[in-house]
N, C-alpha and C positions, 0 to 999 in steps of 0.2 A: 648542469648535469654532473660536471666534475666535482663540484662542491658536495653534492649529495653522495657521490661515491666515496669521497674523502671522509665525510661524516659517518657513513656506514662502516667504512674500514676502521675508523677510530673507535666505534662502539664495540667492535669484535674483541674477543679475548686474545691474549698474546699467542696462544696456541693456534687459534684460527687464522691469525695474521701470518704466522710462519707457514701454515699449510697453503694459504693463498699465494704468498710470495714464492714458495717452492713450486706451486702449480704454474705460476706465471713464468718462472725461469725455465721450467720443463717445456712449457708451450713454446717459448721463444727458441729453446734449443731444437725442438722438433721442427719448428718453422725454418730455422737456419739450415738444418740438415736437409729438409725437404726442398729448399730453394738452392742452397749453395752446392750441395753435392752433385745434383744433375748439371748445374752450370760448370762445375769443375770437370766433370766427365766430358761435357761438350767441348770445353776448351782443350782438353787432352786429346780428344779425337781430332779436332781441327789442327792441332799442332802436329800430330802424326801425319795427317793428310798433306800439310804444308811440307813437312820433311820428305815425304815420299815424292812430292812434286819437285822438290829441289834436287833429289837424287835423279829423277827422270830427266830434269833439265841438264844436269851435269853430264849424264850419259849421252843425251842428244848432242851436247856441245862437243863431246869427244868423237861422236860418230859423224858430225857434220862434214868433215873432209871426205870420208868414205861415201856418204850419201851424195855429196856433190859430184864425186867421180862416177856415180851411177847414172847421172843425168843423161837423158837421151841426147846423143849427138847426131849431127847431120851425117848421113852415110857418105862415104867417100865416093867420088865418081869412079866408074870402072875404067881402068887404064889398060885392061887386058880383056880378052874375050871371056865370056861366061864359062866356056869349057876349060880354059886355062885357070881361071879363078877357082872353079870348083875343084879341079885336080890339086892345085897348090894348097888351098885351104884345108882340103880333106887330109892331105899328107901332114900338114902342120898340126891338125887336130888329132892325129893318130888313128884316123879311120881310112886312110888312103888305100891300105891293102884290101879293104872290103869293097872299094869302088871297082865294080866289074865292067861298067860301061856307061857311056853317056852319048846322047844323040840330040843334035839341035833339031828343032821343029820349025815350021814355016813362020810362026808368029813371034819368033825371037826367044821362045822358051827353050829350056833344055831338059830332056828326059834323062834322069840319072838313076842307075840301078846299083844298089848295095846288096851284098850277100854276107851273111854271118857277121853283122856289125852290131856293136854294143848300142842298145837303145839310148842309154844315157849319153854316150859319145855322139851319136847322131843328133839327138835333141840339142846338145850343147853346140855342135857345129852349125846347125840350122839357126840357132839364136845368134851366134857369132857373125855369120855371113849376112844375116838380116840387119843386125845393128851396125856393122861396119860398112857394108856395101849396098844395102837396100835390096838384097836378093830375098825373095819370099817364095815359099812353096805354094803353088797354085792348087796342087792336089798331091795326095800321098796315099800310097797303099803300103801298109806295113803288115807283114805276116810273122807270127811267132815261129820259133824253131824249137827243137827239142831241148836246147840249152836256155836256162833262165837268164833273162836280160839280153839275149841275142836275138836279132830279128833279120829278116830280109825286107828290103824297102825299095820301092820305086817311087821317085819324086818327080814332079814337074816344077822346075824352078824358073822364075822370071825376075829379071832385074827391073826395079822401079825407079 
């Protein structure tokens, strides 16, 4: 078959040979662009993804100490009564002036009442005493006030 193609090519005029050679070169160029260009784009996209993942890894390595510090720790055992703990930690958290009353109940829980307290401060304080001392809110009643972000709250707290 190759011999017959060669013989046919030899029988063509010089002009026809040049046209066929130019056509073959053009076909090869189109084929190269049709295959090479998409591959090159795919490689470029893969390199960008790898670079992005390297940046993410570098960020995670810098954040590792902070993330490790956020690990849940075992709550400290209570060395003081729940009433004293609530009063002390509320003052430390800056919401002590809003603590208007607390009353122990029969089951070891503590009913606590706040008036005109920052909701954000209250939520932060609850998280803090939960994480540090294992004190959780069994129930909560929170009422809005006329001031944005300020609430009245009654909580039932229990040490676990």
